NULODREN-226018 format. One record per residue (C-alpha): x, y, z. Coordinates in pm, whole numbers. Example, Ala and Ser with C-alpha at 12.3 -4.5 7.8 and 13.67 -1.06 7.14 Angstrom:
<atoms>
[atom [1230,-450,780]],
[atom [1367,-106,714]],
</atoms>
This chain:
<atoms>
[atom [-6307,-11214,-3262]],
[atom [-6396,-11036,-2931]],
[atom [-6224,-11215,-2620]],
[atom [-6460,-11205,-2342]],
[atom [-6160,-11259,-2089]],
[atom [-5973,-10953,-2234]],
[atom [-6045,-10723,-1931]],
[atom [-5982,-11010,-1681]],
[atom [-5631,-11052,-1842]],
[atom [-5564,-10690,-1856]],
[atom [-5654,-10671,-1475]],
[atom [-5410,-10960,-1400]],
[atom [-5125,-10776,-1595]],
[atom [-5201,-10484,-1384]],
[atom [-5151,-10673,-1088]],
[atom [-4847,-10817,-1192]],
[atom [-4667,-10522,-1335]],
[atom [-4670,-10150,-1227]],
[atom [-4827,-9913,-1479]],
[atom [-4477,-9776,-1561]],
[atom [-4373,-10132,-1659]],
[atom [-4648,-10211,-1885]],
[atom [-4484,-10058,-2202]],
[atom [-4160,-10225,-2144]],
[atom [-4348,-10559,-2106]],
[atom [-4475,-10498,-2463]],
[atom [-4810,-10304,-2388]],
[atom [-4852,-9964,-2526]],
[atom [-4926,-9698,-2286]],
[atom [-5301,-9615,-2317]],
[atom [-5466,-9279,-2253]],
[atom [-5815,-9199,-2181]],
[atom [-5962,-8988,-2466]],
[atom [-6335,-8934,-2517]],
[atom [-6571,-8689,-2642]],
[atom [-6863,-8554,-2436]],
[atom [-7144,-8275,-2461]],
[atom [-7066,-8030,-2213]],
[atom [-7303,-7830,-1998]],
[atom [-7280,-7598,-1691]],
[atom [-7305,-7723,-1343]],
[atom [-7636,-7540,-1273]],
[atom [-7796,-7771,-1520]],
[atom [-7681,-8082,-1327]],
[atom [-7991,-8273,-1184]],
[atom [-8001,-8279,-800]],
[atom [-7938,-8034,-532]],
[atom [-7799,-7691,-588]],
[atom [-7414,-7685,-619]],
[atom [-7315,-7324,-614]],
[atom [-6979,-7377,-462]],
[atom [-6872,-7603,-746]],
[atom [-6878,-7297,-985]],
[atom [-6586,-7171,-795]],
[atom [-6364,-7465,-839]],
[atom [-6163,-7657,-1104]],
[atom [-6351,-7986,-1103]],
[atom [-6591,-8148,-1323]],
[atom [-6872,-8426,-1319]],
[atom [-6837,-8724,-1546]],
[atom [-7041,-9016,-1621]],
[atom [-7003,-9350,-1448]],
[atom [-6880,-9516,-1766]],
[atom [-6568,-9290,-1745]],
[atom [-6476,-9423,-1413]],
[atom [-6492,-9780,-1545]],
[atom [-6260,-9697,-1826]],
[atom [-6015,-9498,-1617]],
[atom [-6004,-9791,-1382]],
[atom [-5924,-10037,-1662]],
[atom [-5656,-9800,-1805]],
[atom [-5497,-9786,-1464]],
[atom [-5517,-9401,-1420]],
[atom [-5440,-9364,-1060]],
[atom [-5503,-9038,-812]],
[atom [-5484,-8763,-878]],
[atom [-5695,-8790,-1200]],
[atom [-5630,-8485,-1414]],
[atom [-5773,-8421,-1759]],
[atom [-5684,-8196,-2070]],
[atom [-6000,-8029,-2188]],
[atom [-5986,-7926,-2559]],
[atom [-6215,-7733,-2771]],
[atom [-6102,-7804,-3131]],
[atom [-6352,-7557,-3271]],
[atom [-6196,-7253,-3094]],
[atom [-5845,-7413,-3032]],
[atom [-5870,-7347,-2653]],
[atom [-5732,-7564,-2385]],
[atom [-5751,-7594,-2024]],
[atom [-5707,-7856,-1742]],
[atom [-5933,-7981,-1460]],
[atom [-5966,-8262,-1202]],
[atom [-6283,-8466,-1158]],
[atom [-6530,-8444,-839]],
[atom [-6772,-8707,-901]],
[atom [-6900,-8970,-1159]],
[atom [-7278,-8896,-1152]],
[atom [-7339,-8728,-1481]],
[atom [-7568,-8875,-1754]],
[atom [-7395,-9082,-2012]],
[atom [-7246,-8881,-2302]],
[atom [-7260,-8565,-2073]],
[atom [-6998,-8354,-1876]],
[atom [-7065,-8078,-1632]],
[atom [-6824,-7792,-1595]],
[atom [-6794,-7484,-1390]],
[atom [-6927,-7171,-1553]],
[atom [-6584,-6992,-1564]],
[atom [-6431,-7301,-1744]],
[atom [-6706,-7276,-2019]],
[atom [-6612,-6905,-2077]],
[atom [-6254,-7003,-2096]],
[atom [-6299,-7248,-2350]],
[atom [-6544,-7043,-2525]],
[atom [-6823,-7305,-2508]],
[atom [-7188,-7305,-2547]],
[atom [-7413,-7560,-2362]],
[atom [-7426,-7866,-2579]],
[atom [-7090,-7830,-2757]],
[atom [-6875,-8117,-2799]],
[atom [-6565,-8133,-2580]],
[atom [-6270,-8369,-2606]],
[atom [-6116,-8501,-2269]],
[atom [-5791,-8661,-2236]],
[atom [-5621,-8790,-1931]],
[atom [-5273,-8622,-1846]],
[atom [-5005,-8578,-1585]],
[atom [-4905,-8246,-1460]],
[atom [-4614,-8137,-1249]],
[atom [-4652,-8008,-883]],
[atom [-4659,-7626,-906]],
[atom [-4390,-7420,-738]],
[atom [-4505,-7064,-843]],
[atom [-4813,-6896,-976]],
[atom [-4873,-6536,-1047]],
[atom [-5220,-6411,-1055]],
[atom [-5399,-6073,-1137]],
[atom [-5718,-5970,-1002]],
[atom [-5954,-5857,-1261]],
[atom [-6124,-5577,-1031]],
[atom [-5961,-5336,-777]],
[atom [-6206,-5463,-529]],
[atom [-5958,-5739,-450]],
[atom [-5769,-5487,-252]],
[atom [-6041,-5486,0]],
[atom [-5942,-5825,129]],
[atom [-5722,-5784,432]],
[atom [-5528,-6113,379]],
[atom [-5543,-6218,18]],
[atom [-5281,-6506,46]],
[atom [-5488,-6661,320]],
[atom [-5807,-6618,112]],
[atom [-5649,-6775,-206]],
[atom [-5486,-7066,-4]],
[atom [-5849,-7147,87]],
[atom [-5992,-7116,-249]],
[atom [-5721,-7331,-392]],
[atom [-5870,-7641,-220]],
[atom [-6146,-7656,-469]],
[atom [-5893,-7673,-755]],
[atom [-5679,-7964,-880]],
[atom [-5489,-7781,-1143]],
[atom [-5447,-7444,-1323]],
[atom [-5340,-7342,-1661]],
[atom [-5175,-7022,-1780]],
[atom [-5445,-6804,-1936]],
[atom [-5721,-6932,-1709]],
[atom [-5954,-6678,-1545]],
[atom [-6083,-6867,-1241]],
[atom [-6328,-6733,-985]],
[atom [-6370,-6774,-609]],
[atom [-6630,-6645,-347]],
[atom [-6536,-6450,-36]],
[atom [-6790,-6269,187]],
[atom [-7062,-6303,-57]],
[atom [-6859,-6144,-347]],
[atom [-6727,-6310,-647]],
[atom [-6373,-6235,-752]],
[atom [-6206,-6325,-1082]],
[atom [-5835,-6423,-1093]],
[atom [-5622,-6440,-1427]],
[atom [-5332,-6679,-1417]],
[atom [-5032,-6487,-1586]],
[atom [-4742,-6723,-1510]],
[atom [-4676,-7073,-1373]],
[atom [-4359,-7250,-1274]],
[atom [-4243,-7509,-1378]],
[atom [-4366,-7440,-1737]],
[atom [-4305,-7801,-1870]],
[atom [-4665,-7910,-1950]],
[atom [-4885,-7786,-2219]],
[atom [-4969,-7434,-2182]],
[atom [-4790,-7420,-1838]],
[atom [-5043,-7616,-1655]],
[atom [-4956,-7732,-1303]],
[atom [-5112,-7935,-1015]],
[atom [-5197,-7740,-702]],
[atom [-5260,-8056,-504]],
[atom [-5021,-8152,-212]],
[atom [-4746,-7893,-307]],
[atom [-4584,-7588,-151]],
[atom [-4718,-7329,-406]],
[atom [-4583,-6972,-397]],
[atom [-4844,-6706,-498]],
[atom [-4728,-6374,-658]],
[atom [-4975,-6084,-721]],
[atom [-4981,-5851,-1007]],
[atom [-5142,-5499,-1010]],
[atom [-5528,-5559,-1026]],
[atom [-5681,-5460,-1363]],
[atom [-5819,-5117,-1359]],
[atom [-5620,-5006,-1047]],
[atom [-5499,-4658,-1056]],
[atom [-5214,-4523,-828]],
[atom [-5355,-4243,-604]],
[atom [-5219,-3884,-692]],
[atom [-4964,-3756,-453]],
[atom [-4883,-3391,-424]],
[atom [-4518,-3296,-524]],
[atom [-4269,-3250,-244]],
[atom [-4117,-2944,-115]],
[atom [-3933,-2753,-398]],
[atom [-3557,-2722,-393]],
[atom [-3397,-2358,-421]],
[atom [-3288,-2439,-757]],
[atom [-3642,-2449,-882]],
[atom [-3739,-2141,-711]],
[atom [-3783,-1835,-942]],
[atom [-3847,-1507,-790]],
[atom [-3948,-1670,-471]],
[atom [-4213,-1889,-614]],
[atom [-4151,-2253,-705]],
[atom [-4137,-2355,-1038]],
[atom [-4472,-2540,-1037]],
[atom [-4641,-2255,-825]],
[atom [-4702,-2246,-461]],
[atom [-4720,-2570,-283]],
[atom [-5033,-2433,-133]],
[atom [-5280,-2204,-291]],
[atom [-5285,-1981,25]],
[atom [-4911,-1956,80]],
[atom [-4734,-2113,389]],
[atom [-4901,-2375,628]],
[atom [-4995,-2121,884]],
[atom [-5193,-1922,626]],
[atom [-5347,-2229,490]],
[atom [-5490,-2333,834]],
[atom [-5553,-1960,931]],
[atom [-5329,-1973,1234]],
[atom [-5384,-1639,1351]],
[atom [-5737,-1716,1441]],
[atom [-5671,-2046,1627]],
[atom [-5340,-1944,1813]],
[atom [-5356,-1977,2187]],
[atom [-5290,-1599,2236]],
[atom [-5583,-1500,2006]],
[atom [-5849,-1304,2188]],
[atom [-6049,-1183,1917]],
[atom [-6293,-1475,1923]],
[atom [-6273,-1511,2298]],
[atom [-6428,-1154,2335]],
[atom [-6703,-1225,2089]],
[atom [-6798,-1543,2240]],
[atom [-6801,-1400,2588]],
[atom [-7031,-1120,2465]],
[atom [-7272,-1388,2323]],
[atom [-7270,-1617,2613]],
[atom [-7295,-1368,2900]],
[atom [-7613,-1218,3000]],
[atom [-7443,-953,3204]],
[atom [-7282,-766,2911]],
[atom [-7596,-681,2733]],
[atom [-7866,-432,2821]],
[atom [-8005,-423,3161]],
[atom [-8347,-537,3266]],
[atom [-8553,-441,3565]],
[atom [-8757,-704,3778]],
[atom [-9045,-433,3831]],
[atom [-9203,-286,3533]],
[atom [-9194,84,3481]],
[atom [-9492,297,3580]],
[atom [-9725,330,3306]],
[atom [-9565,73,3081]],
[atom [-9779,-189,2939]],
[atom [-9655,-541,2991]],
[atom [-9716,-750,2677]],
[atom [-10018,-988,2725]],
[atom [-9899,-1352,2729]],
[atom [-10067,-1538,2434]],
[atom [-10257,-1848,2543]],
[atom [-10104,-2170,2399]],
[atom [-10286,-2490,2354]],
[atom [-10058,-2779,2479]],
[atom [-10003,-3048,2208]],
[atom [-9940,-3403,2319]],
[atom [-9581,-3513,2245]],
[atom [-9454,-3164,2217]],
[atom [-9266,-2923,2453]],
[atom [-9365,-2557,2531]],
[atom [-9021,-2475,2637]],
[atom [-8822,-2272,2364]],
[atom [-8540,-2450,2203]],
[atom [-8202,-2388,2351]],
[atom [-7975,-2141,2174]],
[atom [-7658,-2291,2031]],
[atom [-7348,-2055,2052]],
[atom [-7099,-2138,1791]],
[atom [-6759,-1977,1759]],
[atom [-6675,-1851,1423]],
[atom [-6351,-1702,1506]],
[atom [-6074,-1687,1757]],
[atom [-5898,-1984,1942]],
[atom [-6044,-2312,1794]],
[atom [-5907,-2669,1787]],
[atom [-5659,-2753,1532]],
[atom [-5785,-2997,1274]],
[atom [-5547,-3121,1009]],
[atom [-5608,-3370,723]],
[atom [-5444,-3722,792]],
[atom [-5066,-3736,739]],
[atom [-5006,-3358,802]],
[atom [-4839,-3207,1114]],
[atom [-4795,-2848,1213]],
[atom [-4530,-2709,1435]],
[atom [-4612,-2352,1472]],
[atom [-4769,-2314,1826]],
[atom [-4619,-2087,2081]],
[atom [-4392,-2275,2338]],
[atom [-4473,-2212,2698]],
[atom [-4204,-2366,2931]],
[atom [-4341,-2560,3214]],
[atom [-4256,-2402,3557]],
[atom [-4061,-2632,3768]],
[atom [-4123,-2729,4129]],
[atom [-4024,-2477,4379]],
[atom [-3979,-2183,4122]],
[atom [-4165,-1883,4209]],
[atom [-4360,-1685,3964]],
[atom [-4192,-1352,3866]],
[atom [-4415,-1073,4001]],
[atom [-4350,-788,3772]],
[atom [-4674,-601,3825]],
[atom [-4624,-521,4196]],
[atom [-4606,-154,4129]],
[atom [-4944,-144,3938]],
[atom [-5230,-29,4130]],
[atom [-5466,-305,4224]],
[atom [-5786,-109,4255]],
[atom [-5880,200,4032]],
[atom [-6190,421,4001]],
[atom [-6424,588,4242]],
[atom [-6558,417,4532]],
[atom [-6925,399,4625]],
[atom [-7092,392,4962]],
[atom [-7432,272,5050]],
[atom [-7550,615,5151]],
[atom [-7463,745,4791]],
[atom [-7166,966,4926]],
[atom [-6860,1000,4711]],
[atom [-6519,882,4866]],
[atom [-6237,1118,4802]],
[atom [-5883,1143,4948]],
[atom [-5764,1438,5150]],
[atom [-5409,1592,5131]],
[atom [-5292,1350,5400]],
[atom [-5406,1057,5203]],
[atom [-5693,971,5432]],
[atom [-6043,906,5289]],
[atom [-6315,1154,5363]],
[atom [-6681,1141,5289]],
[atom [-6909,1419,5187]],
[atom [-7152,1448,5451]],
[atom [-7519,1458,5361]],
[atom [-7705,1792,5418]],
[atom [-7837,1832,5773]],
[atom [-8207,1790,5832]],
[atom [-8398,2111,5891]],
[atom [-8526,2153,6243]],
[atom [-8413,2200,6604]],
[atom [-8102,2006,6716]],
[atom [-8079,1811,7051]],
[atom [-7795,1766,7283]],
[atom [-7724,1456,7470]],
[atom [-7753,1640,7799]],
[atom [-8094,1753,7731]],
[atom [-8001,2122,7694]],
[atom [-8117,2339,7413]],
[atom [-7868,2481,7149]],
[atom [-7895,2846,7020]],
[atom [-8097,2723,6716]],
[atom [-8345,2605,6968]],
[atom [-8389,2933,7170]],
[atom [-8734,3081,7109]],
[atom [-8749,3420,6920]],
</atoms>
């Protein structure tokens, strides 16, 4: 016959004896064990709870809280989730007791781990898990390497989890991106499937190589003399063009290269090209300027000519991680040191001189410069004294 005061007596016994002494006092240790229909969190009535999908806690009905209280299940309330049809197991905590009776709402990643479909039957058992000491995880995408401080990000993500099980593939959100992490190893490995509690514990996190990650290919190092055959390394030349200087075309970018300087000077200087006169030649017809209609928003000025150097001294640009030690070393002149004048004997000026009158300067035997006088004008000469010369004598 049902005893209406059974639960009151159970509560009184719970107040008299701690839960660990109930078994020694004659009462068997009772465990929460129920079956519920499982559904994803997205189907839970009420406001949107997207953040719950990236956690390890479930929603249970209020009747579960009543039974857990009578069974003296204390904090933290951890549960073992069992899908008997697929023989899959994981563990979870509880967030709230607001689900409809007979239903339980789980994060989406937990449904995938247990191979469940909405509406499937799920067994829930209460359990105790040891505090975790170490967990080894593996990112399911190389995009995880884009996170600058992964340990700090995971530490913040673990706040939404109560426990983790070896074999779980849980998710967390960071910078509007969802990352998946697989649990490879846990310590201590005493509970079922290596489940551990991540609440109030000093947990060490170890990372495995992300799934799908490929090591970048690095070029082989400098070949040793033993691997040289006929002056060529065993695997061929380290660079297809030969040495480093040939690879970067050092001859054209060296400081003493003048081939490009001459070309650039000719292109950029207006005085090395053909001469132009300010006044038009007689008889030449000047081109008639074409009338242009100004258009709003456009300029009538011709676009500037861009002069690009295609050879000669140019800046040295190397890929990251490479150095070049081939530039000519020019020692810096110390203070007080005079520059060596080795060209004092060289003539400073060469060529013929020009005068304003058009006469040509030339040097005589004594080294003095003489000018070729212009031809004398025809006509009678005059003396300063006013007298006439012989040329002026009338015939």
